[in-house]
C-alpha positions in Angstrom: 0.0 -0.1 0.1 1.1 3.5 -0.8 2.4 5.5 2.1 -0.3 8.2 1.6 -2.9 5.7 1.7 -1.5 4.1 4.7 -1.2 7.7 6.5 -3.9 9.6 5.1 -3.9 11.9 8.3 -0.4 13.3 7.0 -2.2 15.2 4.6 -3.2 17.9 7.1 0.3 18.3 8.2 1.5 22.0 8.2 4.2 21.2 5.7 1.4 20.4 3.0 -0.7 23.4 3.8 -2.7 24.4 0.7 -1.0 21.9 -1.4 -2.9 19.8 -4.1 -3.8 16.1 -3.0 -1.8 15.0 -6.1 1.5 16.8 -4.9 1.0 15.7 -1.3 0.5 12.0 -2.4 3.5 12.0 -4.4 5.8 13.6 -2.0 4.4 10.9 0.9 4.9 8.1 -1.5 8.6 9.0 -2.1 9.6 9.0 1.5 11.1 5.9 3.2 8.9 4.4 6.2 10.7 3.5 9.5 9.4 2.0 12.3 11.6 2.7 15.6 11.6 1.3 19.2 11.7 3.7 22.0 14.8 5.4 22.8 15.9 5.5 19.1 17.7 8.6 18.3 16.3 9.7 14.7 18.5 12.9 14.6 21.6 13.6 16.5 22.7 16.9 17.6 26.0 18.0 15.8 25.6 15.4 13.1 24.5 16.2 9.5 21.1 15.0 8.5 20.3 12.5 5.6 16.6 14.1 5.4 13.5 15.4 7.0 11.6 13.5 9.5 7.7 13.6 9.2 6.1 11.9 12.2 3.3 9.3 11.2 2.7 8.0 14.7 4.2 8.4 18.2 6.2 10.9 20.1 9.8 12.3 19.3 11.6 14.3 22.3 13.6 17.1 21.1 16.6 17.8 23.4 19.7 20.0 23.7 23.0 19.3 25.3 25.5 22.0 25.8 29.1 21.8 26.2 29.1 20.9 29.9 26.8 17.8 29.3 23.5 19.4 30.6 20.5 18.5 28.7 17.4 20.6 27.9 14.2 19.2 26.7 12.9 21.8 24.1 9.7 20.1 22.7 7.8 16.8 22.2 6.9 16.4 18.4 3.7 14.3 17.4 2.0 13.0 14.6 2.2 15.5 11.6 5.0 17.3 12.7 8.4 17.7 11.0 11.9 17.5 12.3 15.1 18.4 10.4 14.0 20.3 7.6 16.2 23.5 8.3 19.4 21.4 8.6 18.4 19.6 5.5 18.0 22.6 3.5 21.0 24.3 4.9 23.2 21.3 4.9 24.2 22.3 8.6 24.6 19.9 11.6 21.5 19.1 13.5 20.8 21.7 16.3 19.3 19.2 18.7 18.8 15.5 19.2 15.4 13.9 18.4 14.6 10.7 20.4 11.5 8.4 20.2 9.3 8.4 23.5 7.9 4.8 23.1 7.6 3.3 19.7 7.2 5.7 16.6 6.7 5.5 13.0 8.3 8.3 11.0 8.7 9.0 7.4 12.3 10.0 6.0 12.3 12.4 3.3 15.7 12.5 1.6 17.6 15.8 1.1 17.3 15.2 -2.8 13.5 15.0 -2.2 13.4 17.9 -0.1 15.6 20.1 -2.5 13.3 19.2 -5.2 10.1 20.1 -3.3 11.5 23.5 -2.7 10.8 24.4 -6.3 7.2 24.6 -5.1 6.5 28.0 -3.5 3.9 26.7 -1.3 6.7 24.4 0.4 9.1 27.1 0.8 6.3 29.2 2.5 5.2 26.3 4.6 8.8 25.7 6.0 9.0 29.4 6.8 5.7 29.3 8.7 6.8 26.1 10.5 9.9 28.0 11.7 8.0 31.2 12.7 5.7 28.9 14.8 8.6 27.3 16.5 10.2 30.5 17.4 6.8 31.7 18.9 6.4 28.5 20.8 9.8 28.5 22.3 9.6 32.1 23.2 6.2 31.6 25.1 7.8 28.6 26.8 10.8 30.6 27.9 8.6 33.4 29.3 6.4 30.6 31.0 9.6 29.0 32.3 10.9 32.2 33.7 7.6 33.7 34.8 4.9 31.2 35.7 4.7 29.6 39.2 5.2 25.9 39.3 1.4 24.9 39.5 0.8 26.6 36.2 3.9 25.2 34.6 3.1 21.6 35.6 -0.4 22.2 33.8 1.5 23.4 30.6 3.8 20.2 30.9 1.0 17.8 31.2 -1.0 19.4 28.3 2.1 19.1 26.4 2.9 15.6 27.2 -0.4 14.0 27.0 -1.4 11.7 23.9 -4.5 11.6 22.3 -6.1 9.4 24.8 -5.2 11.9 27.5 -2.5 9.8 29.1 0.9 11.1 30.1 3.4 8.2 29.5 6.2 10.3 31.2 6.9 9.7 34.8 6.9 12.5 37.6 10.6 12.3 37.9 10.5 13.2 34.0 8.2 16.3 34.8 10.4 17.4 37.7 13.4 17.4 35.1 11.2 19.7 32.8 10.5 21.9 35.6 13.9 22.0 36.8 12.7 21.1 40.6 12.5 18.3 43.0 10.3 15.3 42.7 8.5 16.1 46.1 7.5 19.6 44.7 6.0 17.9 41.4 4.1 15.4 43.5 2.5 18.2 45.7 1.7 20.1 42.8 0.1 16.8 41.1 -1.8 16.3 44.5 -3.6 19.5 44.2 -4.7 18.8 40.4 -5.9 15.6 41.5 -7.8 16.7 44.4 -9.4 19.2 42.1 -10.5 16.5 39.7 -8.4 17.8 36.9 -6.1 14.6 36.6 -5.7 11.0 38.1 -2.8 9.2 39.1 -3.0 5.5 39.3 0.3 3.4 39.7 2.4 6.4 38.7 0.7 6.8 35.6 -1.0 10.0 35.1 -4.2 10.9 33.0 -6.0 14.1 32.1 -9.6 14.2 33.4 -10.4 17.7 32.5 -8.4 19.2 29.6 -10.2 22.4 29.6 -9.9 22.8 33.5 -6.1 22.5 33.2 -5.9 25.1 30.3 -8.0 27.4 32.6 -5.6 26.9 35.3 -2.8 27.3 33.0 -4.2 30.8 32.1 -4.4 31.6 35.8 -8.2 31.4 35.8 
């Protein structure tokens, strides 16, 4: 089966905005399908990429390591998001590492295919729009991390990490690392959200019970 028929949801990816169905199918069908187990590094910081990654299923953690070995988690990319397109276009080393969180299915778009697709002005525009969206997202998260109290930041992390079934696969320790605080502080913040009926925690697994309520708590309402 053609990849475009196997993953029809990818036609709605930002990379393909306003493109014709024929052009979208042609691009997707020219990609390589890769199924990777949890913990697989699909793009490695400092290394040249062989192409762009389009996520068909699963979650990819984007993280940055500084020269002292400290790691910062930047983003959790999900279905329909692209990774590595700027490095593939610029032929520059990857700015961050991209690692699967749980099993993932991705499409690999070779550099040659991406370069050919750039003759389409819609592709060029969409790549710029994706880049601008990332800048806005990262600026907002930097502001949030520096100015929001822990309880509101925890709401943001839970909303960011939850899958389509409102389950958060990461542990409390993982969230503590995101928040740069102790596990005890995270547990206290989660206990408040659980008491307010916004989340449930069973055997260490977190599930969102009221996504709208978390959104309101994040907004300070």
